[in-house]
Every structure is written in C-alpha cells, then in structure tokens.
N, C-alpha and C positions, 0 to 999 in steps of 0.2 A: 262849627261847634255844635249847632243845633242838630245838624244831620248826625253827628256822631251820638249825641244823646238819645235821639230817636231809634238810632240802630241799636243801641245798647238796651233800650226799653224793649224793642221788638224782640231781641234775642232772650232777654230775661223772661217775658211774658210766654214766649213759645216754649221754652224748656220748663218754665214753671208748669205748664199745662201737660207736658209729657212726662213730668217726673216719676209718677207712679208706675209707668210701664217702660220706662228707659232701659233699665237693665235686662228684662226679660226679652226685650227686642234686639238687643246688642248683636247675638249671634247671628241672627237672621239678616241684619243689616250691615254685617262686616263679615264678608265671605272668608276672610283670612284671620278670624278672631283670634284663634289660639296662637298662631305664629306672630301676629302682629303685637299682641299684649305680652307674650312669652319673651320675644326677643327684646321689646323694650325694657321689660322687668330685668332681664339678665344683664343689662348695660349698667344697672344702677349698683355700681361697685363703690365702696366705701371702706377707708381705713378704720372707721369706728363701728364698734358693735352697736351703738345707739345713735346713729346718724340723725342730724335734723333735715327733714325732708319737706320741700314746698312743692305743692300741686296747684298749677295755674289752670283756672276753669276745671276744678275738680269735680264737678257734677255731683254724682251719687257716691263717689269715692272708690270707683270701680279699680282705676289704675293704682291708686294709693294703697287699696287692700292688698294688691300683690306684693308691694314693698313691705307692708306690715307683716306679711307672712314670712318674707326673707329676713326682716330686722324687726322682731317682736318688740324690742325696747326702744324702737325709733320714736321720735317726736315728729308729728305731722301737723303741718298748717295747710288747711284746704280752704281755697279762696274761690269763689264762684258768685256771678251775678244773681243767679236763681236760688231764692232760699228754700223753694220746695225741693229741688235737687239736693240742697244741703241737709234737709230734713231726712232723706233716705239716707244719706251718708251718716247721719248721727245715728240712725237705727243701725246701721251696718256695723259702726264702731262702738255700739252701746257698750259701756263698762271698761273701755279703754281711756284712761285719764290722760294720755299722752297726745290727744287729738285736739286741735284747735280750729275752729270754724270761723271764717270771714266772709260775710256776705258784702261783696263790693266788687268794683271794676279792677281787674289785675293789671290792666294794661300799664298804669304808671306805678305799681306798687314797689316800694322800696323798702326792704326789711330793716328793722333795727338791729337785728343780729343776722350774721351769716348762716347760709345753709350748706350742707355737704352734698345734697341732691337736689336740683330743681326739675320737675317733670311737668309734662301737659299731655293730655289725651284728647285728641278730636275737638280741639277748642280754638287754637290760635288761628285756623283758616277762616274764623268768623271776622278777623281784624284787617283794617286797611293795610295796605303795604307800609305806609309811614308807622303805624303802630306796631307792626311786626318787627321793623327795624329798631324802634325804640325798645320794645319788649326784649329782644335779644341783647341789647345793651344793658338793660336793667337786670335781666337774668344773670348776666355775667357779674355784674356788681354785686348781686345777692348772693353769690357763691363764694365759699371759703377757697383759698388756693388749695389745688387738687381735687375741687368738687367738679361734678358732671352735670350736664344739662341734656335731657332726653325729651324730644317731641315727637309723640306718635301721633301723626296727623294725615290729613289728606292734601294733595297738591294738584295743581293746575298742569295738564299737558303742555309740553314745551311747543308743540304745533297745534292748530285747530284739529287736524285729522286725529293725533294721538289723544288729544282730550275728549273728542267725542267716542273714540274707542274705549276710553276709560269708563265713560259715562253709559255707554251701551253695554258694557260688560256687566257693570253694576246693576243697571235695570234689570237685565236678563236674570241675574242671580237672585235679586229680591223679589221679582215676581214669581220665582220658582221656589221660594223660601217656606211657603206655608202661612205667610202673614195675610192678613184679611184685606180685601180692597181698601177698606177705611184706613187701615195701618199703613198700607203702601202710600195711599194718596197724602196721608199726613207726613210721611217721610220724604215724599218729593215736594211737599210744601215747605218743609224745613230747609231743603237745598236752596231756596231762595234766599236764605240768610248767608250762604256761603260767599266769601270773598278770597277764593283761593289764589295761590301765587305758585309759579313754576318751581321746581325743587332746586335748580342751578341757583336762581337769585337768592333762595333762602339759604343755601349753604355759604354762598358769598357772604351775606349778612352776618351770618354766624362767625365766620372768619374775621370780618372787619370789626366785629364787636369785641374781638380779643381771643376768641376760643381757639384752642389748639386740637389737632387730630379731629378735625370736622369731617364727618361722613354721613352719607346715607346707609346705614347697616342693613337695612331691610325694605324691600319694595315690592309690591304687589298691585299692579296697575297703579292707581292713584293713592294707595294707602302706604305710607312710608314711615320709617323710624329714623329721624335725624339724631345726630349725638355731636357733642362738643366737650371739650375738657379745659379746665382752668388750670394754668401751669401751677405746679406745686412749688415753685421756686420761692 
C-alpha cells in the first residue's frame, strides 16, 4: 500500500509541474495526435443527446473537450490526481455549468449514478496490472446498459524487440519535433512513471470485466485506442 501511495504522489507532483505546458506539447509528443484522438472521439456514440460522460485521468480536459464539441449538452465528470491539471481544464471549460471536477485517485472510483460513456486518455498506463484489472471492472460497473468505454493509451510491445522498436520510433520523432532539449529531457523523465502492459492482456481483461465487442480500433506503434461496450439488454 505504501508503494502505491508513493507512486500516486509521484504521478501527481510530476503532472502538476507540467500542467501549464501540457497541451501545447501534445502534438509534438504524440506523433499520431489527430488520428489518435479523432478515432477515440468518433467511438463515443450515445443514444442520448445529453449523455453523462466520465473522464478517468482527465488532466487538462483535452479528450473530454472533443466529446463536449460532439455533445454540447453533455454532463462531464473529470477526475484526476493533479489539481494543477484540473485548473487548466477549468479554464478550458469556463462558462460550462455541466462540468464537474474531482481531484482524486480514480482507480477505485465507483459512481453514484451510471454514465453513458467512460473515457480515458494517456493515463491508465500509469497503473499497476492489478489496478488496471480493477479499473476495467469498475468502468463496466459505472456504465449504463448500452454504454461504451474508450481507452486511448500506450501499451507495451508484446516482445522485447517490438517494445524497443516502439520506443526508438517515438524517441526519433520526439527529437525531431522542435521541442527544446529541456522539454525532451522532461518527457523522457516522465516515461519513468509508465507501467505499460501489452495490448492482448488488456483486451482480455476488458472481456473478463464483461465488455462486449472489445477491440483495438486504432494502433500506431504503442499508441492504441481500445473499445468495449456494455450490453444493452
């Protein structure tokens, strides 16, 4: 338990420090930015014009903002460990009364009311495997029947060779992105917080949690978009 608390504190402090520049660096740190977020947002289908949306590890609200554009009347719950990141989200959604901000560890979050859509962007890979398994179960429980879960994240290569290929491609693109040496060094330092898991294991865990139609809908090296649906029965 002490190790988990320490890890959470490290994640919180690291992302609090980078909150002010997080968004402006995204395109340079995610080589597939447009497709990655575009595909993820396109999967967020709902039968309701004003769906309830939960964003796990919401950070600055970047992913959630794409869904807010699609569903202007949506109710959004943004939960994140780093309050400085949520401050950026508050500025992003300034004037929108339908956004709730929760500064907390989302790993064991159980909602009082069900959501139509649960999303997460580049956050779950910071969790241990056991916490990922539990989070997928909780996400299923937090969804209404017919709801969808979308995880746009990074995964571990399924062999050491493939994993190194993923990492070398990313490093090459980041170093050619125009970021300063200090920004690149900080990005590399943040990767020490990563606890990535291979894609196949996570798709299996989603299925075991009860999700149907589980799939990896998009993949660019280790950037993936995972999808699952709760039966509408």
